[in-house]
Every structure is written in C-alpha cells, then in structure tokens.
MARDREN-183294 format. One record per atom (N, C-alpha, C): residue in one letter; x, y, z. Coordinates in steps of 0.05 Angstrom, whole numbers. Layout:
<sites>
 type     c1     c2     c3
    A      X      Y      Z
...
</sites>
This chain:
<sites>
 type     c1     c2     c3
    M  -1044  -1675    635
    M  -1023  -1657    643
    M   -996  -1666    631
    N   -980  -1647    621
    N   -955  -1656    610
    N   -934  -1657    632
    D   -911  -1668    625
    D   -890  -1673    644
    D   -880  -1648    658
    S   -880  -1626    643
    S   -869  -1601    654
    S   -885  -1590    677
    T   -910  -1598    679
    T   -926  -1587    701
    T   -929  -1608    724
    T   -919  -1632    720
    T   -922  -1652    741
    T   -896  -1660    754
    R   -874  -1657    739
    R   -848  -1666    750
    R   -840  -1648    774
    A   -823  -1658    791
    A   -815  -1643    814
    A   -799  -1618    806
    L   -804  -1596    820
    L   -788  -1572    816
    L   -763  -1576    832
    R   -740  -1568    821
    R   -714  -1571    835
    R   -706  -1544    847
    L   -704  -1544    873
    L   -697  -1519    888
    L   -668  -1521    896
    G   -652  -1503    886
    G   -623  -1503    893
    G   -619  -1489    920
    T   -603  -1501    937
    T   -597  -1489    963
    T   -569  -1495    972
    R   -558  -1478    988
    R   -533  -1484   1001
    R   -538  -1507   1021
    R   -516  -1520   1030
    R   -519  -1543   1047
    R   -521  -1537   1077
    S   -517  -1512   1085
    S   -516  -1506   1114
    S   -544  -1511   1126
    K   -543  -1516   1152
    K   -568  -1521   1167
    K   -588  -1498   1163
    L   -578  -1473   1164
    L   -596  -1450   1160
    L   -607  -1450   1131
    A   -589  -1453   1111
    A   -599  -1452   1084
    A   -619  -1474   1078
    M   -614  -1498   1089
    M   -633  -1520   1086
    M   -660  -1514   1099
    A   -659  -1501   1123
    A   -683  -1495   1137
    A   -700  -1474   1122
    Q   -687  -1453   1112
    Q   -702  -1432   1099
    Q   -711  -1441   1071
    S   -695  -1458   1058
    S   -704  -1469   1032
    S   -727  -1488   1036
    G   -726  -1504   1057
    G   -748  -1522   1063
    G   -775  -1508   1068
    Q   -773  -1484   1081
    Q   -797  -1468   1086
    Q   -808  -1457   1059
    V   -790  -1449   1042
    V   -799  -1439   1015
    V   -810  -1462    999
    A   -797  -1485   1001
    A   -807  -1509    986
    A   -836  -1515    993
    E   -842  -1514   1019
    E   -870  -1520   1028
    E   -889  -1500   1015
    A   -881  -1474   1015
    A   -899  -1453   1004
    A   -902  -1457    974
    V   -881  -1465    960
    V   -883  -1470    931
    V   -900  -1494    925
    R   -897  -1515    941
    R   -914  -1539    938
    R   -944  -1532    940
    A   -950  -1516    961
    A   -978  -1508    966
    A   -988  -1490    943
    L   -970  -1474    932
    L   -978  -1455    911
    L   -982  -1468    884
    T   -964  -1487    877
    T   -964  -1498    850
    T   -976  -1526    849
    G   -979  -1540    872
    G   -988  -1567    872
    G   -968  -1587    861
    R   -943  -1578    857
    R   -922  -1595    847
    R   -903  -1603    869
    P   -891  -1627    868
    P   -871  -1633    888
    P   -846  -1616    884
    V   -832  -1611    905
    V   -807  -1595    904
    V   -785  -1611    918
    E   -763  -1614    904
    E   -740  -1628    916
    E   -717  -1609    919
    L   -703  -1612    942
    L   -680  -1595    947
    L   -655  -1606    934
    V   -640  -1590    920
    V   -615  -1597    908
    V   -593  -1582    922
    E   -576  -1597    937
    E   -555  -1584    953
    E   -531  -1577    935
    I   -523  -1551    937
    I   -501  -1542    921
    I   -480  -1528    939
    T   -455  -1536    936
    T   -433  -1524    952
    T   -423  -1499    938
    T   -421  -1477    953
    T   -411  -1452    942
    T   -383  -1446    953
    Y   -369  -1428    939
    Y   -342  -1421    947
    Y   -342  -1410    976
    G   -362  -1395    983
    G   -364  -1384   1010
    G   -367  -1406   1031
    D   -378  -1429   1024
    D   -381  -1451   1043
    D   -354  -1465   1047
    T   -338  -1467   1026
    T   -314  -1483   1029
    T   -289  -1467   1037
    S   -289  -1441   1031
    S   -266  -1425   1038
    S   -264  -1421   1068
    R   -240  -1423   1079
    R   -237  -1419   1108
    R   -228  -1391   1114
    E   -225  -1374   1093
    E   -217  -1347   1098
    E   -241  -1331   1110
    H   -234  -1309   1123
    H   -255  -1291   1133
    H   -269  -1278   1110
    L   -295  -1272   1113
    L   -311  -1261   1091
    L   -299  -1235   1080
    A   -289  -1219   1098
    A   -278  -1193   1090
    A   -254  -1197   1071
    Q   -240  -1220   1074
    Q   -216  -1226   1057
    Q   -224  -1237   1030
    I   -245  -1254   1029
    I   -253  -1266   1003
    I   -271  -1248    987
    G   -277  -1225    998
    G   -292  -1205    982
    G   -322  -1204    989
    G   -332  -1224   1002
    G   -360  -1222   1010
    G   -380  -1226    988
    T   -382  -1205    971
    T   -404  -1205    952
    T   -404  -1229    932
    G   -426  -1244    932
    G   -429  -1264    913
    G   -417  -1291    919
    V   -401  -1293    941
    V   -387  -1318    946
    V   -406  -1341    953
    F   -430  -1335    963
    F   -449  -1356    969
    F   -470  -1360    947
    V   -467  -1344    926
    V   -488  -1342    906
    V   -481  -1353    878
    S   -455  -1350    870
    S   -448  -1355    842
    S   -453  -1384    834
    A   -447  -1403    851
    A   -451  -1431    844
    A   -481  -1437    840
    L   -498  -1425    856
    L   -527  -1429    853
    L   -536  -1417    827
    R   -526  -1393    821
    R   -534  -1380    796
    R   -524  -1396    771
    D   -500  -1407    773
    D   -490  -1424    751
    D   -509  -1448    746
    A   -519  -1460    769
    A   -537  -1483    767
    A   -564  -1475    755
    L   -573  -1450    761
    L   -598  -1440    748
    L   -594  -1438    718
    L   -572  -1426    710
    L   -568  -1420    682
    L   -563  -1445    666
    S   -552  -1466    679
    S   -546  -1491    665
    S   -570  -1509    664
    G   -592  -1501    679
    G   -616  -1518    679
    G   -614  -1541    700
    E   -593  -1541    716
    E   -591  -1562    736
    E   -612  -1559    758
    I   -620  -1534    763
    I   -642  -1529    782
    I   -662  -1510    769
    D   -687  -1510    780
    D   -707  -1492    769
    D   -709  -1465    783
    F   -703  -1465    809
    F   -702  -1440    823
    F   -684  -1443    848
    A   -676  -1420    859
    A   -658  -1420    881
    A   -668  -1402    903
    V   -660  -1408    928
    V   -667  -1391    950
    V   -641  -1380    962
    H   -639  -1354    964
    H   -615  -1341    975
    H   -623  -1325   1000
    S   -604  -1321   1018
    S   -607  -1299   1038
    S   -603  -1273   1021
    L   -622  -1255   1022
    L   -620  -1231   1004
    L   -594  -1216   1009
    K   -585  -1215   1034
    K   -561  -1198   1040
    K   -536  -1210   1027
    D   -537  -1235   1017
    D   -514  -1247   1003
    D   -514  -1239    974
    L   -536  -1229    963
    L   -538  -1224    934
    L   -523  -1198    927
    P   -506  -1198    906
    P   -495  -1173    895
    P   -518  -1154    887
    T   -513  -1128    889
    T   -535  -1109    884
    T   -543  -1108    855
    A   -525  -1114    837
    A   -532  -1114    808
    A   -545  -1141    800
    Q   -569  -1139    789
    Q   -584  -1163    782
    Q   -577  -1170    753
    P   -567  -1195    747
    P   -561  -1203    720
    P   -587  -1204    703
    D   -584  -1197    677
    D   -608  -1197    659
    D   -619  -1224    655
    D   -602  -1245    657
    D   -612  -1272    650
    D   -624  -1286    675
    L   -627  -1272    697
    L   -639  -1283    721
    L   -660  -1264    731
    T   -682  -1276    742
    T   -704  -1260    752
    T   -707  -1264    783
    L   -709  -1241    797
    L   -714  -1242    825
    L   -745  -1244    828
    A   -755  -1269    827
    A   -783  -1274    824
    A   -799  -1266    848
    A   -788  -1270    872
    A   -803  -1264    897
    A   -784  -1257    920
    I   -792  -1238    936
    I   -780  -1232    962
    I   -803  -1235    982
    P   -804  -1258    996
    P   -826  -1263   1014
    P   -825  -1244   1039
    V   -846  -1246   1055
    V   -847  -1229   1080
    V   -821  -1233   1096
    R   -810  -1211   1104
    R   -785  -1211   1118
    R   -787  -1221   1147
    E   -767  -1236   1155
    E   -765  -1243   1184
    E   -753  -1219   1198
    D   -751  -1221   1225
    D   -739  -1199   1241
    D   -712  -1191   1230
    P   -708  -1166   1221
    P   -682  -1158   1209
    P   -660  -1153   1229
    R   -666  -1152   1255
    R   -646  -1143   1275
    R   -623  -1163   1279
    D   -602  -1154   1290
    D   -581  -1171   1300
    D   -587  -1180   1328
    A   -577  -1203   1335
    A   -582  -1215   1362
    A   -555  -1219   1376
    L   -554  -1213   1401
    L   -531  -1218   1418
    L   -535  -1244   1433
    I   -515  -1262   1432
    I   -516  -1286   1448
    I   -492  -1284   1467
    A   -497  -1279   1492
    A   -475  -1273   1511
    A   -476  -1294   1534
    R   -453  -1298   1546
    R   -451  -1316   1569
    R   -467  -1305   1592
    D   -477  -1322   1609
    D   -491  -1315   1633
    D   -515  -1297   1629
    G   -527  -1298   1605
    G   -551  -1282   1599
    G   -547  -1253   1598
    L   -522  -1244   1594
    L   -516  -1215   1594
    L   -526  -1201   1569
    T   -532  -1175   1573
    T   -538  -1157   1551
    T   -512  -1143   1543
    F   -512  -1129   1521
    F   -487  -1116   1512
    F   -478  -1095   1533
    E   -497  -1081   1545
    E   -490  -1061   1565
    E   -478  -1073   1590
    E   -483  -1099   1594
    E   -473  -1113   1618
    E   -446  -1127   1614
    L   -437  -1128   1589
    L   -411  -1141   1583
    L   -388  -1126   1597
    P   -368  -1141   1607
    P   -346  -1127   1620
    P   -329  -1112   1600
    D   -313  -1093   1609
    D   -295  -1078   1592
    D   -275  -1098   1580
    G   -271  -1095   1554
    G   -253  -1113   1540
    G   -264  -1140   1532
    A   -291  -1143   1534
    A   -304  -1168   1528
    A   -297  -1177   1499
    R   -294  -1203   1495
    R   -288  -1214   1469
    R   -314  -1221   1455
    V   -320  -1207   1433
    V   -345  -1210   1419
    V   -340  -1220   1391
    G   -351  -1243   1384
    G   -346  -1256   1358
    G   -364  -1246   1336
    T   -352  -1237   1314
    T   -367  -1230   1290
    T   -347  -1228   1267
    G   -355  -1238   1244
    G   -339  -1235   1220
    G   -347  -1211   1203
    S   -364  -1194   1213
    S   -376  -1172   1198
    S   -364  -1145   1205
    P   -350  -1132   1186
    P   -340  -1105   1192
    P   -362  -1086   1200
    R   -386  -1089   1188
    R   -409  -1072   1196
    R   -415  -1075   1226
    R   -417  -1099   1235
    R   -422  -1103   1264
    R   -400  -1093   1281
    M   -375  -1098   1273
    M   -352  -1089   1288
    M   -353  -1059   1292
    A   -358  -1044   1270
    A   -358  -1015   1271
    A   -379  -1005   1291
    Q   -403  -1016   1290
    Q   -425  -1006   1307
    Q   -422  -1016   1336
    L   -412  -1041   1340
    L   -408  -1050   1367
    L   -386  -1035   1381
    N   -364  -1030   1366
    N   -342  -1014   1378
    N   -352   -986   1385
    A   -368   -974   1367
    A   -378   -947   1373
    A   -397   -947   1397
    W   -413   -968   1399
    W   -432   -971   1422
    W   -416   -974   1448
    A   -396   -991   1448
    A   -380   -995   1472
    A   -367   -969   1480
    R   -357   -954   1460
    R   -344   -929   1465
    R   -363   -909   1479
    S   -388   -909   1470
    S   -408   -891   1481
    S   -415   -898   1510
    L   -409   -924   1517
    L   -414   -933   1545
    L   -388   -930   1562
    G   -367   -918   1550
    G   -342   -914   1565
    G   -326   -940   1567
    R   -331   -958   1548
    R   -317   -984   1550
    R   -306   -991   1522
    S   -294  -1015   1521
    S   -285  -1025   1495
    S   -292  -1055   1494
    V   -295  -1065   1469
    V   -298  -1093   1465
    V   -276  -1102   1445
    E   -268  -1127   1446
    E   -250  -1138   1427
    E   -266  -1154   1407
    A   -268  -1144   1382
    A   -283  -1159   1362
    A   -265  -1181   1350
    V   -274  -1206   1352
    V   -259  -1229   1344
    V   -271  -1240   1318
    P   -257  -1241   1296
    P   -268  -1251   1271
    P   -274  -1281   1274
    I   -298  -1290   1266
    I   -306  -1318   1268
    I   -319  -1326   1242
    R   -317  -1352   1235
    R   -332  -1364   1213
    R   -347  -1388   1225
    G   -361  -1402   1207
    G   -375  -1426   1216
    G   -405  -1422   1217
    N   -419  -1445   1219
    N   -448  -1443   1219
    N   -459  -1433   1246
    I   -485  -1430   1248
    I   -496  -1418   1273
    I   -489  -1434   1298
    D   -492  -1460   1296
    D   -486  -1476   1320
    D   -456  -1473   1328
    T   -438  -1472   1309
    T   -410  -1469   1315
    T   -405  -1442   1329
    R   -418  -1421   1320
    R   -415  -1394   1331
    R   -426  -1393   1360
    I   -449  -1405   1364
    I   -461  -1406   1391
    I   -442  -1421   1409
    G   -429  -1442   1398
    G   -411  -1459   1414
    G   -387  -1444   1425
    F   -378  -1423   1411
    F   -356  -1407   1421
    F   -363  -1394   1449
    V   -388  -1387   1452
    V   -397  -1376   1477
    V   -402  -1398   1498
    E   -415  -1419   1489
    E   -421  -1441   1508
    E   -396  -1454   1519
    K   -374  -1454   1503
    K   -349  -1466   1512
    K   -332  -1446   1528
    G   -341  -1421   1529
    G   -325  -1401   1544
    G   -302  -1389   1528
    E   -302  -1394   1501
    E   -280  -1382   1485
    E   -285  -1352   1479
    L   -310  -1345   1478
    L   -317  -1317   1474
    L   -338  -1308   1494
    D   -339  -1282   1500
    D   -359  -1272   1519
    D   -387  -1271   1505
    A   -386  -1266   1479
    A   -411  -1263   1464
    A   -406  -1266   1434
    V   -427  -1272   1419
    V   -427  -1270   1390
    V   -451  -1255   1381
    V   -449  -1243   1357
    V   -472  -1229   1346
    V   -480  -1242   1319
    L   -505  -1250   1317
    L   -515  -1264   1293
    L   -541  -1250   1285
    A   -550  -1256   1261
    A   -576  -1246   1251
    A   -599  -1261   1266
    A   -617  -1245   1277
    A   -640  -1257   1291
    A   -656  -1276   1272
    A   -658  -1268   1247
    A   -674  -1284   1228
    A   -663  -1313   1225
    G   -637  -1315   1224
    G   -625  -1342   1221
    G   -631  -1359   1246
    L   -628  -1347   1270
    L   -634  -1361   1294
    L   -663  -1370   1295
    T   -681  -1353   1286
    T   -710  -1359   1286
    T   -715  -1382   1266
    R   -703  -1381   1243
    R   -708  -1402   1222
    R   -699  -1429   1230
    I   -678  -1431   1247
    I   -670  -1458   1255
    I   -680  -1465   1284
    G   -698  -1448   1294
    G   -711  -1454   1319
    G   -693  -1449   1344
    R   -674  -1430   1341
    R   -656  -1425   1364
    R   -656  -1397   1374
    I   -677  -1381   1368
    I   -678  -1353   1377
    I   -678  -1351   1407
    D   -685  -1373   1421
    D   -686  -1372   1450
    D   -658  -1369   1463
    V   -637  -1374   1447
    V   -610  -1371   1459
    V   -601  -1342   1459
    A   -615  -1324   1444
    A   -608  -1296   1444
    A   -612  -1284   1471
    T   -592  -1269   1481
    T   -595  -1255   1506
    T   -605  -1226   1502
    Q   -604  -1217   1477
    Q   -613  -1190   1472
    Q   -617  -1186   1442
    L   -639  -1174   1434
    L   -643  -1166   1406
    L   -634  -1137   1404
    L   -615  -1132   1386
    L   -602  -1105   1385
    L   -620  -1085   1370
    S   -627  -1064   1383
    S   -643  -1043   1370
    S   -629  -1031   1346
    P   -644  -1027   1324
    P   -632  -1014   1301
    P   -623   -985   1307
    D   -633   -974   1330
    D   -624   -947   1338
    D   -594   -948   1345
    V   -584   -972   1352
    V   -556   -975   1361
    V   -540   -991   1340
    V   -551  -1012   1329
    V   -538  -1028   1309
    V   -557  -1033   1285
    L   -550  -1020   1263
    L   -567  -1024   1239
    L   -558  -1050   1226
    P   -577  -1066   1216
    P   -571  -1092   1203
    P   -558  -1088   1176
    A   -550  -1110   1164
    A   -540  -1109   1136
    A   -564  -1104   1118
    P   -559  -1089   1096
    P   -581  -1085   1076
    P   -593  -1112   1068
    G   -620  -1114   1070
    G   -633  -1139   1063
    G   -633  -1161   1084
    Q   -622  -1155   1107
    Q   -620  -1176   1128
    Q   -648  -1186   1136
    G   -651  -1212   1139
    G   -677  -1223   1147
    G   -695  -1230   1124
    A   -688  -1221   1100
    A   -704  -1226   1076
    A   -692  -1249   1059
    L   -709  -1264   1046
    L   -701  -1284   1027
    L   -706  -1275    999
    A   -690  -1286    980
    A   -694  -1280    952
    A   -698  -1306    937
    I   -720  -1307    922
    I   -726  -1331    905
    I   -720  -1324    876
    E   -701  -1338    864
    E   -691  -1330    838
    E   -694  -1353    818
    C   -700  -1346    794
    C   -701  -1366    772
    C   -690  -1354    747
    A   -686  -1371    727
    A   -676  -1362    701
    A   -697  -1345    687
    A   -688  -1323    675
    A   -707  -1305    662
    A   -724  -1319    640
    V   -713  -1339    627
    V   -728  -1353    606
    V   -751  -1369    618
    N   -750  -1375    643
    N   -771  -1391    656
    N   -793  -1373    666
    A   -806  -1359    647
    A   -825  -1338    654
    A   -850  -1349    669
    D   -859  -1372    661
    D   -883  -1384    674
    D   -878  -1390    703
    L   -855  -1401    709
    L   -848  -1407    737
    L   -844  -1381    753
    A   -831  -1362    740
    A   -827  -1336    754
    A   -854  -1323    761
    A   -874  -1326    743
    A   -900  -1314    749
    A   -913  -1329    772
    Q   -910  -1356    774
    Q   -921  -1370    797
    Q   -907  -1363    823
    L   -881  -1362    822
    L   -865  -1355    846
    L   -871  -1327    856
    A   -879  -1309    837
    A   -885  -1281    845
    A   -908  -1280    865
    E   -924  -1301    866
    E   -946  -1301    886
    E   -935  -1300    915
    L   -910  -1308    918
    L   -898  -1308    945
    L   -886  -1281    952
    D   -886  -1262    933
    D   -873  -1236    937
    D   -889  -1219    957
    D   -875  -1205    974
    D   -887  -1186    993
    D   -879  -1158    984
    P   -897  -1142    973
    P   -890  -1116    963
    P   -877  -1097    983
    D   -886  -1098   1008
    D   -874  -1081   1029
    D   -845  -1088   1034
    T   -840  -1114   1036
    T   -813  -1123   1041
    T   -795  -1116   1017
    R   -806  -1120    992
    R   -790  -1113    968
    R   -783  -1083    968
    A   -803  -1066    975
    A   -797  -1037    975
    A   -775  -1030    995
    A   -777  -1042   1019
    A   -757  -1036   1040
    A   -729  -1045   1031
    V   -727  -1070   1023
    V   -700  -1080   1016
    V   -689  -1067    991
    T   -707  -1059    973
    T   -698  -1045    949
    T   -684  -1019    956
    A   -696  -1004    975
    A   -684   -979    985
    A   -657   -984    998
    E   -656  -1005   1014
    E   -631  -1012   1029
    E   -609  -1019   1009
    R   -616  -1036    989
    R   -596  -1045    970
    R   -588  -1023    950
    S   -606  -1004    945
    S   -600   -981    928
    S   -579   -964    942
    L   -582   -961    969
    L   -562   -946    984
    L   -535   -960    983
    L   -535   -986    986
    L   -510  -1001    986
    L   -497   -999    958
    A   -513  -1001    937
    A   -502  -1000    910
    A   -490   -972    904
    A   -504   -951    913
    A   -495   -924    908
    A   -470   -917    924
    L   -466   -931    946
    L   -441   -928    961
    L   -419   -945    949
    E   -426   -960    929
    E   -407   -978    915
    E   -393   -996    934
    A   -408  -1007    953
    A   -397  -1024    974
    A   -406  -1052    971
    G   -388  -1071    974
    G   -396  -1099    974
    G   -407  -1107   1001
    C   -416  -1132   1004
    C   -428  -1140   1030
    C   -407  -1144   1051
    S   -380  -1140   1044
    S   -360  -1142   1065
    S   -353  -1114   1075
    A   -365  -1093   1064
    A   -360  -1066   1073
    A   -377  -1060   1098
    P   -368  -1042   1115
    P   -383  -1036   1140
    P   -407  -1018   1136
    V   -426  -1027   1120
    V   -450  -1011   1114
    V   -475  -1025   1127
    G   -490  -1009   1143
    G   -515  -1019   1153
    G   -538  -1003   1142
    A   -561  -1015   1138
    A   -584  -1000   1128
    A   -610  -1014   1136
    L   -630   -998   1142
    L   -657  -1010   1147
    L   -678   -990   1139
    A   -697  -1001   1123
    A   -720   -985   1114
    A   -745   -994   1129
    D   -761   -976   1138
    D   -787   -982   1151
    D   -809   -969   1135
    L   -831   -983   1132
    L   -855   -971   1120
    L   -872   -961   1142
    Q   -880   -936   1141
    Q   -897   -923   1161
    Q   -926   -927   1153
    V   -941   -939   1171
    V   -969   -944   1166
    V   -987   -923   1180
    D  -1004   -911   1164
    D  -1023   -891   1175
    D  -1051   -899   1168
    E  -1067   -906   1188
    E  -1095   -915   1183
    E  -1096   -937   1163
    Q  -1081   -958   1168
    Q  -1080   -983   1151
    Q  -1067   -979   1124
    A  -1061   -955   1116
    A  -1048   -951   1090
    A  -1018   -944   1095
    V  -1001   -956   1078
    V   -973   -949   1079
    V   -969   -922   1066
    T   -958   -903   1081
    T   -956   -876   1070
    T   -927   -867   1065
    E   -908   -876   1082
    E   -881   -866   1079
    E   -861   -889   1081
    L   -838   -884   1069
    L   -816   -903   1071
    L   -793   -888   1085
    H   -784   -899   1107
    H   -763   -887   1124
    H   -738   -903   1121
    L   -716   -891   1113
    L   -691   -906   1109
    L   -669   -895   1126
    R   -655   -913   1140
    R   -632   -905   1157
    R   -607   -919   1146
    G   -585   -906   1146
    G   -560   -918   1137
    G   -537   -910   1155
    V   -517   -928   1156
    V   -493   -922   1171
    V   -469   -934   1157
    V   -447   -919   1158
    V   -421   -928   1149
    V   -401   -920   1170
    G   -382   -938   1176
    G   -363   -930   1197
    G   -336   -944   1194
    T   -316   -934   1208
    T   -291   -948   1210
    T   -295   -971   1229
    T   -281   -993   1224
    T   -287  -1017   1240
    T   -280  -1014   1270
    D   -262   -995   1276
    D   -256   -990   1304
    D   -278   -974   1318
    G   -297   -965   1303
    G   -320   -950   1315
    G   -314   -921   1321
    S   -290   -911   1314
    S   -283   -884   1321
    S   -298   -863   1305
    T   -306   -870   1281
    T   -321   -852   1264
    T   -345   -866   1251
    L   -369   -856   1254
    L   -392   -866   1241
    L   -406   -844   1226
    V   -416   -849   1202
    V   -434   -831   1188
    V   -461   -844   1189
    H   -479   -832   1204
    H   -506   -844   1209
    H   -527   -824   1200
    L   -542   -830   1179
    L   -562   -811   1169
    L   -588   -826   1163
    S   -609   -811   1161
    S   -635   -823   1153
    S   -651   -803   1135
    T   -670   -814   1122
    T   -687   -798   1104
    T   -715   -811   1102
    T   -734   -795   1095
    T   -762   -806   1091
    T   -773   -797   1065
    G   -786   -815   1051
    G   -799   -809   1026
    G   -826   -821   1024
    H   -841   -815   1003
    H   -867   -827    999
    H   -865   -857    994
    A   -884   -872   1003
    A   -884   -901    997
    A   -891   -905    968
    P   -882   -927    955
    P   -889   -932    927
    P   -919   -932    923
    A   -929   -920    901
    A   -957   -919    896
    A   -969   -946    889
    T   -953   -962    875
    T   -962   -989    868
    T   -941  -1010    876
    P   -949  -1035    880
    P   -930  -1055    890
    P   -906  -1059    872
    D   -909  -1055    845
    D   -886  -1060    828
    D   -870  -1035    821
    D   -875  -1013    835
    D   -861   -988    830
    D   -836   -987    848
    V   -813   -994    835
    V   -788   -994    851
    V   -773   -968    848
    S   -783   -949    831
    S   -768   -925    827
    S   -766   -908    852
    V   -786   -908    869
    V   -786   -892    894
    V   -765   -902    913
    P   -765   -928    921
    P   -744   -937    939
    P   -716   -935    927
    L   -713   -940    901
    L   -687   -937    888
    L   -676   -908    891
    K   -694   -889    887
    K   -686   -861    889
    K   -679   -853    917
    L   -695   -864    936
    L   -690   -858    965
    L   -662   -867    973
    G   -655   -892    965
    G   -629   -903    971
    G   -606   -887    960
    R   -610   -879    934
    R   -589   -863    921
    R   -585   -836    934
    E   -608   -823    942
    E   -606   -796    954
    E   -592   -798    981
    L   -599   -818    997
    L   -586   -821   1024
    L   -557   -827   1021
    A   -550   -844   1001
    A   -521   -850    996
    A   -506   -824    989
    A   -518   -807    972
    A   -505   -782    964
    A   -500   -764    989
    E   -519   -763   1007
    E   -516   -748   1032
    E   -494   -760   1049
    M   -493   -786   1051
    M   -472   -799   1067
    M   -444   -795   1055
    L   -442   -796   1029
    L   -416   -792   1016
    L   -407   -763   1020
    A   -426   -744   1020
    A   -420   -716   1024
    A   -410   -711   1053
    K   -419   -729   1071
    K   -411   -727   1099
    K   -385   -743   1105
    G   -373   -754   1084
    G   -347   -767   1088
    G   -348   -797   1089
    A   -371   -809   1080
    A   -373   -839   1081
    A   -352   -853   1064
    A   -345   -841   1041
    A   -327   -855   1023
    A   -301   -863   1036
    G   -290   -845   1052
    G   -264   -850   1065
    G   -265   -870   1087
    L   -289   -878   1095
    L   -291   -897   1118
    L   -294   -926   1110
    M   -298   -931   1084
    M   -305   -958   1076
    M   -281   -975   1068
    G   -259   -962   1061
    G   -236   -978   1054
    G   -238   -992   1027
    E   -260   -989   1013
    E   -264  -1003    988
    E   -265   -983    964
    R   -265   -958    970
    R   -266   -939    948
    R   -254   -912    958
    A   -247   -896    939
    A   -238   -869    946
    A   -253   -849    929
    L   -255   -824    938
    L   -269   -804    922
    L   -254   -799    896
</sites>
C-alpha cells in the first residue's frame, strides 16, 4: 500500500464543543468506512472569534471560509460543517461529498422551572441570536395574547444554557440537534413543533466537504450520504437561495419526505419569512413528487424555487430587510 492510502486523513473542524463532537462522530464513520486513521485539525473561523451578533457580521459563511481555505490549500483533506452555516452557492473547486442522515431538525426550548413556551410569563426574556427564531417566537407569543422579549445572545451551547441556569434569562432557544450531539438534550423543556417554529434551512444536517480535485476521497465519503436527507435540505436551501437571503435573514424552512408503503412518494416543503417583531409572517407550503433517483436534485431545487416565488408574490421580499423588489 502506498502512503496516500495509509496516512491519516485530516478532518478540519471548528474548535467549539459541538463542532468537535459532530466531527468526532463523522471521523469514526470515516475510519470504519476507509480503514484509515482520521485526525481532527482544529481551525478557528471568523465567526468563532467575532463578538458581534451574527445578524451584524452577516451570518453567511462566517463559520465556513477558514475551513474552505484550509481544504483548498491542502492543509486538511475534508471538513465537517453544520449545513445551515454553508452559503447556498457551492464553489466549483469544492465538493459536497456527503450529507449524512439528519438529526432532529427542530428547535428546542430550555426554560427555567421546566416551563414550556405556552407557560412562560408575559414579557419573558428569551435568548436567541437568530432573527428567524425571533420572528416566529414573537408571532407565537402574540397568538397567545402575550409578548416575549427576544434577547440577542452569542456563545457556545453551555454558555447559552448558563443564562437560564443563572437566572439571567427565562429561556433560550437552541437547535435540538446540537443538544443531542453533545449529550445535553435532557435539558430541553420543550421541542418546538415545526407547525409553530420552522427551523433554519438545513438545520440538524451535517455537510462533509472536500476539494473537487480529491475525487477518490469524495467517492469514498459519498458512502455516508443519505439521499432522503440530501433531497430535503436541497429543497430548503433552494428556497433560501431563491429568496436571496443569507443565514442571518429571518427565513425558516423544512422539507419532509412522505412515505407510502415503504416507498418515498412525495416531498413536502414549508417555508416562512417574517418581520423580527412577529407582526407579519408569510407562511406557505407546497408538495411535489419525490426525486426518482438518489442523485436527482432537480426536483427539490425546483420545489424550493417555486415556493420562494409564491412567498415573494405574497410580500416576503419586504419582510427580510436584506433585499427589495
């Protein structure tokens, strides 16, 4: 065997506890798949070091560009990203080799005293740095005849949970997938139904990326791809791209594959855009045929674009603050 098939594969990851946990899980799968050792290479991104709120630093790509630079320079062989952090346009010199089976895409509420959202007092302080969450939580509170004060927060999962534990906030909202991956889903007091709060496009899914020139590795990593997850997140990200919204815009989306007698028959896509105060939401859904083959992305891409066009026709453009008609 030559050196290229026996040396350790270098997996680029952000340094956060969550990034290290999810990269470690992928590393185990890649070791089992290739029989090669995998070593984690920790890389600091702009999004990790900036103390500004995500909405201010632009969101899209801030956690990704340093990892991508390391891929293209050959410093690492492949990288693991949270898919929702990836810009919707895929560079030609990089390959999205695999999107493994998705974790729970929902948002989770962590509230004091074991409360659910419906049980929070009027004016409760709820921590989230996400305009998407703010828009939907404010709208939900409004529907209950109450209000919440959305407080922008940064920091890792433990830091955010600490705001509640120390009594600084009544609740925080985080992705359930992240809590699960670091073994802390038990602190969630409620998993938020997508009927009320749609997650970020791609939430709960991981992206395994490598340089396009590394075709042999890409082919091996493709074994970890889950076609159903890829179809769903492709539809969600197509919607996001067609709305021309970055990941700091208040856009939520979730695609579900409908299974009929063991066969996937339909792809159902829901999308929401709203003002962050929750006073106006455009919430629409559509259903299309499931892709005929695992590598057919044309169907979910089309579904996302069609739903985006409907949402824009209903006034979505004016609600995002990032574009005008």
